[in-house]
HTML snippet that shows the backbone in 3Dmol.js (N, CA, C, O; Angstrom):
<script src="https://3Dmol.org/build/3Dmol-min.js"></script>
<div id="view" style="width:600px;height:400px;position:relative"></div>
<script>
const pdb = `
ATOM      1  N   MET A   1      83.771 109.979 113.679  1.00  0.00           N
ATOM      2  CA  MET A   1      83.673 111.023 113.533  1.00  0.00           C
ATOM      3  C   MET A   1      84.748 111.842 114.458  1.00  0.00           C
ATOM      4  O   MET A   1      84.963 111.532 115.629  1.00  0.00           O
ATOM      5  N   LEU A   2      85.431 112.986 113.747  1.00  0.00           N
ATOM      6  CA  LEU A   2      86.390 113.726 114.335  1.00  0.00           C
ATOM      7  C   LEU A   2      85.798 115.179 114.298  1.00  0.00           C
ATOM      8  O   LEU A   2      85.213 115.696 113.347  1.00  0.00           O
ATOM      9  N   ARG A   3      86.056 115.712 115.474  1.00  0.00           N
ATOM     10  CA  ARG A   3      85.649 117.246 115.699  1.00  0.00           C
ATOM     11  C   ARG A   3      86.735 117.978 116.390  1.00  0.00           C
ATOM     12  O   ARG A   3      87.337 117.463 117.332  1.00  0.00           O
ATOM     13  N   GLN A   4      86.994 119.130 115.960  1.00  0.00           N
ATOM     14  CA  GLN A   4      88.028 120.007 116.689  1.00  0.00           C
ATOM     15  C   GLN A   4      87.321 120.593 117.879  1.00  0.00           C
ATOM     16  O   GLN A   4      86.257 121.197 117.742  1.00  0.00           O
ATOM     17  N   LEU A   5      87.881 120.429 119.001  1.00  0.00           N
ATOM     18  CA  LEU A   5      87.266 121.124 120.325  1.00  0.00           C
ATOM     19  C   LEU A   5      88.114 122.375 120.684  1.00  0.00           C
ATOM     20  O   LEU A   5      87.576 123.174 121.451  1.00  0.00           O
ATOM     21  N   GLY A   6      89.227 122.626 120.287  1.00  0.00           N
ATOM     22  CA  GLY A   6      90.158 123.629 120.539  1.00  0.00           C
ATOM     23  C   GLY A   6      91.273 123.607 119.724  1.00  0.00           C
ATOM     24  O   GLY A   6      91.269 122.931 118.695  1.00  0.00           O
ATOM     25  N   THR A   7      92.239 124.274 120.064  1.00  0.00           N
ATOM     26  CA  THR A   7      93.572 124.543 119.257  1.00  0.00           C
ATOM     27  C   THR A   7      94.419 123.262 119.248  1.00  0.00           C
ATOM     28  O   THR A   7      95.241 123.021 118.364  1.00  0.00           O
ATOM     29  N   MET A   8      94.158 122.435 120.320  1.00  0.00           N
ATOM     30  CA  MET A   8      95.072 121.342 120.552  1.00  0.00           C
ATOM     31  C   MET A   8      94.241 120.039 120.990  1.00  0.00           C
ATOM     32  O   MET A   8      94.810 119.049 121.449  1.00  0.00           O
ATOM     33  N   ALA A   9      92.840 120.116 120.811  1.00  0.00           N
ATOM     34  CA  ALA A   9      92.114 119.011 121.326  1.00  0.00           C
ATOM     35  C   ALA A   9      91.059 118.573 120.285  1.00  0.00           C
ATOM     36  O   ALA A   9      90.340 119.432 119.775  1.00  0.00           O
ATOM     37  N   PHE A  10      90.931 117.183 119.927  1.00  0.00           N
ATOM     38  CA  PHE A  10      89.900 116.771 119.130  1.00  0.00           C
ATOM     39  C   PHE A  10      89.171 115.741 119.977  1.00  0.00           C
ATOM     40  O   PHE A  10      89.701 115.128 120.905  1.00  0.00           O
ATOM     41  N   GLY A  11      87.753 115.586 119.531  1.00  0.00           N
ATOM     42  CA  GLY A  11      86.927 114.658 119.943  1.00  0.00           C
ATOM     43  C   GLY A  11      86.537 113.601 118.982  1.00  0.00           C
ATOM     44  O   GLY A  11      86.257 113.923 117.828  1.00  0.00           O
ATOM     45  N   LEU A  12      86.493 112.224 119.408  1.00  0.00           N
ATOM     46  CA  LEU A  12      86.117 111.182 118.524  1.00  0.00           C
ATOM     47  C   LEU A  12      84.789 110.629 119.034  1.00  0.00           C
ATOM     48  O   LEU A  12      84.387 110.685 120.196  1.00  0.00           O
ATOM     49  N   GLN A  13      84.191 110.105 118.021  1.00  0.00           N
ATOM     50  CA  GLN A  13      82.890 109.561 118.244  1.00  0.00           C
ATOM     51  C   GLN A  13      83.245 107.984 118.582  1.00  0.00           C
ATOM     52  O   GLN A  13      83.688 107.279 117.676  1.00  0.00           O
ATOM     53  N   LEU A  14      83.082 107.553 119.639  1.00  0.00           N
ATOM     54  CA  LEU A  14      83.609 106.167 119.991  1.00  0.00           C
ATOM     55  C   LEU A  14      82.138 105.478 120.458  1.00  0.00           C
ATOM     56  O   LEU A  14      81.126 106.122 120.734  1.00  0.00           O
ATOM     57  N   PRO A  15      82.267 104.074 120.476  1.00  0.00           N
ATOM     58  CA  PRO A  15      81.119 103.339 120.872  1.00  0.00           C
ATOM     59  C   PRO A  15      80.561 103.546 122.222  1.00  0.00           C
ATOM     60  O   PRO A  15      81.363 103.772 123.129  1.00  0.00           O
ATOM     61  N   ASN A  16      79.348 103.503 122.471  1.00  0.00           N
ATOM     62  CA  ASN A  16      78.767 103.758 123.808  1.00  0.00           C
ATOM     63  C   ASN A  16      79.477 102.856 124.946  1.00  0.00           C
ATOM     64  O   ASN A  16      79.534 103.237 126.115  1.00  0.00           O
ATOM     65  N   MET A  17      79.960 101.749 124.547  1.00  0.00           N
ATOM     66  CA  MET A  17      80.481 100.919 125.685  1.00  0.00           C
ATOM     67  C   MET A  17      81.898 101.061 125.899  1.00  0.00           C
ATOM     68  O   MET A  17      82.502 100.399 126.743  1.00  0.00           O
ATOM     69  N   ALA A  18      82.538 102.078 125.005  1.00  0.00           N
ATOM     70  CA  ALA A  18      83.879 102.272 125.350  1.00  0.00           C
ATOM     71  C   ALA A  18      84.186 103.026 126.750  1.00  0.00           C
ATOM     72  O   ALA A  18      83.503 103.939 127.214  1.00  0.00           O
ATOM     73  N   ARG A  19      85.243 102.515 127.280  1.00  0.00           N
ATOM     74  CA  ARG A  19      85.501 103.051 128.767  1.00  0.00           C
ATOM     75  C   ARG A  19      86.801 104.005 128.663  1.00  0.00           C
ATOM     76  O   ARG A  19      87.575 104.075 129.618  1.00  0.00           O
ATOM     77  N   ILE A  20      87.023 104.750 127.453  1.00  0.00           N
ATOM     78  CA  ILE A  20      88.087 105.607 127.462  1.00  0.00           C
ATOM     79  C   ILE A  20      87.426 106.950 127.159  1.00  0.00           C
ATOM     80  O   ILE A  20      86.265 107.030 126.757  1.00  0.00           O
ATOM     81  N   HIS A  21      88.255 108.047 127.378  1.00  0.00           N
ATOM     82  CA  HIS A  21      87.664 109.403 127.201  1.00  0.00           C
ATOM     83  C   HIS A  21      87.787 109.615 125.829  1.00  0.00           C
ATOM     84  O   HIS A  21      88.751 109.140 125.229  1.00  0.00           O
ATOM     85  N   SER A  22      86.864 110.322 125.212  1.00  0.00           N
ATOM     86  CA  SER A  22      86.775 110.528 123.898  1.00  0.00           C
ATOM     87  C   SER A  22      87.558 111.819 123.233  1.00  0.00           C
ATOM     88  O   SER A  22      87.504 112.152 122.049  1.00  0.00           O
ATOM     89  N   VAL A  23      88.276 112.444 124.256  1.00  0.00           N
ATOM     90  CA  VAL A  23      88.813 113.689 123.805  1.00  0.00           C
ATOM     91  C   VAL A  23      90.468 113.491 123.773  1.00  0.00           C
ATOM     92  O   VAL A  23      91.053 113.100 124.783  1.00  0.00           O
ATOM     93  N   PHE A  24      91.078 113.751 122.705  1.00  0.00           N
ATOM     94  CA  PHE A  24      92.683 113.538 122.576  1.00  0.00           C
ATOM     95  C   PHE A  24      93.335 114.770 122.205  1.00  0.00           C
ATOM     96  O   PHE A  24      92.711 115.660 121.626  1.00  0.00           O
ATOM     97  N   HIS A  25      94.649 114.881 122.530  1.00  0.00           N
ATOM     98  CA  HIS A  25      95.560 115.924 122.244  1.00  0.00           C
ATOM     99  C   HIS A  25      95.761 115.688 120.766  1.00  0.00           C
ATOM    100  O   HIS A  25      95.799 114.573 120.245  1.00  0.00           O
ATOM    101  N   ALA A  26      95.887 116.857 120.132  1.00  0.00           N
ATOM    102  CA  ALA A  26      96.156 116.947 118.632  1.00  0.00           C
ATOM    103  C   ALA A  26      97.414 116.069 118.085  1.00  0.00           C
ATOM    104  O   ALA A  26      97.453 115.728 116.903  1.00  0.00           O
ATOM    105  N   SER A  27      98.433 115.724 119.002  1.00  0.00           N
ATOM    106  CA  SER A  27      99.601 115.064 118.562  1.00  0.00           C
ATOM    107  C   SER A  27      99.136 113.440 118.468  1.00  0.00           C
ATOM    108  O   SER A  27      99.923 112.643 117.957  1.00  0.00           O
ATOM    109  N   GLN A  28      97.876 112.996 118.962  1.00  0.00           N
ATOM    110  CA  GLN A  28      97.678 111.529 119.144  1.00  0.00           C
ATOM    111  C   GLN A  28      97.051 110.999 117.846  1.00  0.00           C
ATOM    112  O   GLN A  28      97.634 110.064 117.298  1.00  0.00           O
ATOM    113  N   PRO A  29      95.983 111.464 117.317  1.00  0.00           N
ATOM    114  CA  PRO A  29      95.535 110.868 116.147  1.00  0.00           C
ATOM    115  C   PRO A  29      96.467 111.052 114.885  1.00  0.00           C
ATOM    116  O   PRO A  29      97.092 112.073 114.599  1.00  0.00           O
ATOM    117  N   LYS A  30      96.438 109.949 114.238  1.00  0.00           N
ATOM    118  CA  LYS A  30      97.311 109.890 113.078  1.00  0.00           C
ATOM    119  C   LYS A  30      96.478 109.779 111.753  1.00  0.00           C
ATOM    120  O   LYS A  30      95.400 109.196 111.641  1.00  0.00           O
ATOM    121  N   LEU A  31      97.162 110.437 110.777  1.00  0.00           N
ATOM    122  CA  LEU A  31      96.469 110.342 109.318  1.00  0.00           C
ATOM    123  C   LEU A  31      96.814 108.999 108.916  1.00  0.00           C
ATOM    124  O   LEU A  31      97.878 108.423 109.146  1.00  0.00           O
ATOM    125  N   VAL A  32      95.658 108.492 108.199  1.00  0.00           N
ATOM    126  CA  VAL A  32      95.450 107.174 107.616  1.00  0.00           C
ATOM    127  C   VAL A  32      95.751 107.536 106.055  1.00  0.00           C
ATOM    128  O   VAL A  32      95.122 108.410 105.458  1.00  0.00           O
ATOM    129  N   VAL A  33      96.708 106.816 105.511  1.00  0.00           N
ATOM    130  CA  VAL A  33      97.047 106.922 104.113  1.00  0.00           C
ATOM    131  C   VAL A  33      96.623 105.647 103.385  1.00  0.00           C
ATOM    132  O   VAL A  33      96.892 104.539 103.848  1.00  0.00           O
ATOM    133  N   GLY A  34      95.984 105.808 102.287  1.00  0.00           N
ATOM    134  CA  GLY A  34      95.581 104.391 101.577  1.00  0.00           C
ATOM    135  C   GLY A  34      94.239 104.382 101.533  1.00  0.00           C
ATOM    136  O   GLY A  34      93.551 105.352 101.851  1.00  0.00           O
ATOM    137  N   THR A  35      93.763 103.213 101.108  1.00  0.00           N
ATOM    138  CA  THR A  35      92.349 102.704 101.216  1.00  0.00           C
ATOM    139  C   THR A  35      92.094 101.503 101.807  1.00  0.00           C
ATOM    140  O   THR A  35      91.000 100.947 101.709  1.00  0.00           O
ATOM    141  N   HIS A  36      93.157 100.992 102.503  1.00  0.00           N
ATOM    142  CA  HIS A  36      92.914  99.639 103.326  1.00  0.00           C
ATOM    143  C   HIS A  36      92.361 100.218 104.680  1.00  0.00           C
ATOM    144  O   HIS A  36      92.801 101.182 105.306  1.00  0.00           O
ATOM    145  N   HIS A  37      91.284  99.398 104.988  1.00  0.00           N
ATOM    146  CA  HIS A  37      90.447  99.694 106.241  1.00  0.00           C
ATOM    147  C   HIS A  37      90.429  98.466 107.035  1.00  0.00           C
ATOM    148  O   HIS A  37      90.067  97.396 106.546  1.00  0.00           O
ATOM    149  N   THR A  38      90.797  98.588 108.207  1.00  0.00           N
ATOM    150  CA  THR A  38      90.748  97.569 109.303  1.00  0.00           C
ATOM    151  C   THR A  38      89.922  98.042 110.430  1.00  0.00           C
ATOM    152  O   THR A  38      90.104  99.173 110.879  1.00  0.00           O
ATOM    153  N   GLU A  39      89.074  97.295 110.892  1.00  0.00           N
ATOM    154  CA  GLU A  39      88.266  97.831 111.992  1.00  0.00           C
ATOM    155  C   GLU A  39      88.311  96.459 113.009  1.00  0.00           C
ATOM    156  O   GLU A  39      87.844  95.359 112.715  1.00  0.00           O
ATOM    157  N   LYS A  40      88.876  96.754 114.053  1.00  0.00           N
ATOM    158  CA  LYS A  40      89.139  95.556 115.052  1.00  0.00           C
ATOM    159  C   LYS A  40      88.167  95.846 116.207  1.00  0.00           C
ATOM    160  O   LYS A  40      87.865  97.006 116.489  1.00  0.00           O
ATOM    161  N   ASP A  41      87.691  94.813 116.858  1.00  0.00           N
ATOM    162  CA  ASP A  41      86.733  95.046 117.904  1.00  0.00           C
ATOM    163  C   ASP A  41      87.551  95.588 118.970  1.00  0.00           C
ATOM    164  O   ASP A  41      88.778  95.546 119.057  1.00  0.00           O
ATOM    165  N   LEU A  42      86.616  96.162 119.861  1.00  0.00           N
ATOM    166  CA  LEU A  42      87.219  97.002 121.047  1.00  0.00           C
ATOM    167  C   LEU A  42      87.732  95.793 122.223  1.00  0.00           C
ATOM    168  O   LEU A  42      87.060  94.786 122.447  1.00  0.00           O
ATOM    169  N   LEU A  43      88.777  96.040 122.773  1.00  0.00           N
ATOM    170  CA  LEU A  43      89.185  95.138 123.800  1.00  0.00           C
ATOM    171  C   LEU A  43      88.083  94.930 124.756  1.00  0.00           C
ATOM    172  O   LEU A  43      87.243  95.803 124.976  1.00  0.00           O
ATOM    173  N   GLU A  44      88.084  93.842 125.289  1.00  0.00           N
ATOM    174  CA  GLU A  44      87.063  93.409 126.325  1.00  0.00           C
ATOM    175  C   GLU A  44      87.144  94.177 127.610  1.00  0.00           C
ATOM    176  O   GLU A  44      86.132  94.435 128.262  1.00  0.00           O
ATOM    177  N   GLU A  45      88.422  94.563 127.996  1.00  0.00           N
ATOM    178  CA  GLU A  45      88.601  95.287 129.171  1.00  0.00           C
ATOM    179  C   GLU A  45      88.057  96.755 129.154  1.00  0.00           C
ATOM    180  O   GLU A  45      87.858  97.389 130.190  1.00  0.00           O
ATOM    181  N   LEU A  46      87.801  97.311 127.727  1.00  0.00           N
ATOM    182  CA  LEU A  46      87.240  98.530 127.640  1.00  0.00           C
ATOM    183  C   LEU A  46      85.737  98.624 127.230  1.00  0.00           C
ATOM    184  O   LEU A  46      85.154  99.663 126.920  1.00  0.00           O
ATOM    185  N   GLN A  47      85.237  97.441 127.275  1.00  0.00           N
ATOM    186  CA  GLN A  47      83.648  97.240 126.844  1.00  0.00           C
ATOM    187  C   GLN A  47      82.657  97.459 128.095  1.00  0.00           C
ATOM    188  O   GLN A  47      81.440  97.534 127.928  1.00  0.00           O
ATOM    189  N   GLY A  48      83.243  97.552 129.314  1.00  0.00           N
ATOM    190  CA  GLY A  48      82.443  97.935 130.469  1.00  0.00           C
ATOM    191  C   GLY A  48      81.882  96.559 131.119  1.00  0.00           C
ATOM    192  O   GLY A  48      81.130  96.675 132.086  1.00  0.00           O
ATOM    193  N   LYS A  49      82.204  95.260 130.644  1.00  0.00           N
ATOM    194  CA  LYS A  49      81.833  94.094 131.315  1.00  0.00           C
ATOM    195  C   LYS A  49      82.734  93.692 132.419  1.00  0.00           C
ATOM    196  O   LYS A  49      82.667  92.585 132.953  1.00  0.00           O
ATOM    197  N   PHE A  50      83.516  94.547 132.723  1.00  0.00           N
ATOM    198  CA  PHE A  50      84.537  94.121 134.057  1.00  0.00           C
ATOM    199  C   PHE A  50      84.307  95.331 134.964  1.00  0.00           C
ATOM    200  O   PHE A  50      83.975  96.456 134.592  1.00  0.00           O
ATOM    201  N   PRO A  51      84.531  94.931 136.177  1.00  0.00           N
ATOM    202  CA  PRO A  51      84.493  96.105 137.211  1.00  0.00           C
ATOM    203  C   PRO A  51      85.292  97.249 136.964  1.00  0.00           C
ATOM    204  O   PRO A  51      86.263  97.094 136.223  1.00  0.00           O
ATOM    205  N   VAL A  52      85.072  98.355 137.438  1.00  0.00           N
ATOM    206  CA  VAL A  52      85.799  99.621 137.220  1.00  0.00           C
ATOM    207  C   VAL A  52      86.805  99.582 138.456  1.00  0.00           C
ATOM    208  O   VAL A  52      86.309  99.298 139.546  1.00  0.00           O
ATOM    209  N   HIS A  53      88.196  99.846 138.387  1.00  0.00           N
ATOM    210  CA  HIS A  53      88.947  99.845 139.400  1.00  0.00           C
ATOM    211  C   HIS A  53      89.098 101.102 140.047  1.00  0.00           C
ATOM    212  O   HIS A  53      89.546 102.094 139.471  1.00  0.00           O
ATOM    213  N   VAL A  54      88.721 101.076 141.264  1.00  0.00           N
ATOM    214  CA  VAL A  54      88.598 102.372 142.097  1.00  0.00           C
ATOM    215  C   VAL A  54      89.677 102.304 143.125  1.00  0.00           C
ATOM    216  O   VAL A  54      89.775 101.290 143.817  1.00  0.00           O
ATOM    217  N   PRO A  55      90.635 103.482 143.301  1.00  0.00           N
ATOM    218  CA  PRO A  55      91.533 103.227 144.476  1.00  0.00           C
ATOM    219  C   PRO A  55      90.898 103.126 145.838  1.00  0.00           C
ATOM    220  O   PRO A  55      89.799 103.647 146.027  1.00  0.00           O
ATOM    221  N   VAL A  56      91.498 102.518 146.747  1.00  0.00           N
ATOM    222  CA  VAL A  56      90.922 102.392 148.060  1.00  0.00           C
ATOM    223  C   VAL A  56      91.388 103.608 149.029  1.00  0.00           C
ATOM    224  O   VAL A  56      90.663 103.993 149.947  1.00  0.00           O
ATOM    225  N   LYS A  57      92.567 104.141 148.770  1.00  0.00           N
ATOM    226  CA  LYS A  57      92.967 105.471 149.419  1.00  0.00           C
ATOM    227  C   LYS A  57      94.193 106.004 148.629  1.00  0.00           C
ATOM    228  O   LYS A  57      94.851 105.349 147.820  1.00  0.00           O
ATOM    229  N   VAL A  58      94.377 107.181 148.958  1.00  0.00           N
ATOM    230  CA  VAL A  58      95.628 108.036 148.248  1.00  0.00           C
ATOM    231  C   VAL A  58      96.781 107.811 149.325  1.00  0.00           C
ATOM    232  O   VAL A  58      96.644 108.053 150.524  1.00  0.00           O
ATOM    233  N   LEU A  59      97.719 107.407 148.840  1.00  0.00           N
ATOM    234  CA  LEU A  59      98.983 107.040 149.578  1.00  0.00           C
ATOM    235  C   LEU A  59      99.830 108.192 149.811  1.00  0.00           C
ATOM    236  O   LEU A  59     100.425 108.348 150.877  1.00  0.00           O
ATOM    237  N   ASP A  60      99.912 109.146 148.670  1.00  0.00           N
ATOM    238  CA  ASP A  60     100.736 110.257 148.858  1.00  0.00           C
ATOM    239  C   ASP A  60     100.304 111.195 147.580  1.00  0.00           C
ATOM    240  O   ASP A  60      99.842 110.748 146.530  1.00  0.00           O
ATOM    241  N   LYS A  61     100.538 112.543 147.862  1.00  0.00           N
ATOM    242  CA  LYS A  61     100.198 113.578 146.839  1.00  0.00           C
ATOM    243  C   LYS A  61     101.429 114.473 146.641  1.00  0.00           C
ATOM    244  O   LYS A  61     102.361 114.563 147.441  1.00  0.00           O
ATOM    245  N   ARG A  62     101.319 115.095 145.526  1.00  0.00           N
ATOM    246  CA  ARG A  62     102.449 116.102 145.253  1.00  0.00           C
ATOM    247  C   ARG A  62     101.956 117.213 144.550  1.00  0.00           C
ATOM    248  O   ARG A  62     101.228 117.074 143.567  1.00  0.00           O
ATOM    249  N   THR A  63     102.360 118.478 145.056  1.00  0.00           N
ATOM    250  CA  THR A  63     101.870 119.741 144.424  1.00  0.00           C
ATOM    251  C   THR A  63     103.010 120.368 143.871  1.00  0.00           C
ATOM    252  O   THR A  63     104.028 120.545 144.540  1.00  0.00           O
ATOM    253  N   THR A  64     102.884 120.765 142.508  1.00  0.00           N
ATOM    254  CA  THR A  64     104.136 121.545 141.753  1.00  0.00           C
ATOM    255  C   THR A  64     103.600 122.963 141.463  1.00  0.00           C
ATOM    256  O   THR A  64     102.415 123.164 141.197  1.00  0.00           O
ATOM    257  N   GLN A  65     104.426 123.828 141.521  1.00  0.00           N
ATOM    258  CA  GLN A  65     104.294 125.156 141.208  1.00  0.00           C
ATOM    259  C   GLN A  65     104.786 125.535 139.837  1.00  0.00           C
ATOM    260  O   GLN A  65     105.820 124.944 139.525  1.00  0.00           O
ATOM    261  N   GLN A  66     104.316 126.357 138.952  1.00  0.00           N
ATOM    262  CA  GLN A  66     104.689 126.672 137.715  1.00  0.00           C
ATOM    263  C   GLN A  66     105.044 128.130 137.650  1.00  0.00           C
ATOM    264  O   GLN A  66     105.417 128.627 136.587  1.00  0.00           O
TER     265      GLN A  66
END
`;
const viewer = $3Dmol.createViewer("view");
viewer.addModel(pdb, "pdb");
viewer.setStyle({}, {cartoon: {color: "spectrum"}});
viewer.zoomTo();
viewer.render();
</script>
């Protein structure tokens, strides 16, 4: 399921085990043309079976002004 969250953001309904964010910029989803349907299994790295990588410490930071 795809829902529009703003002028440039869309939310996708992903499986509960997915470890990726469900909101995407409008330029990312692509239109599907035709009737061919392929559904692949979610990569094992994204299914939550593996430990989450957490940084030990921040080595450097940068601040930008706009």
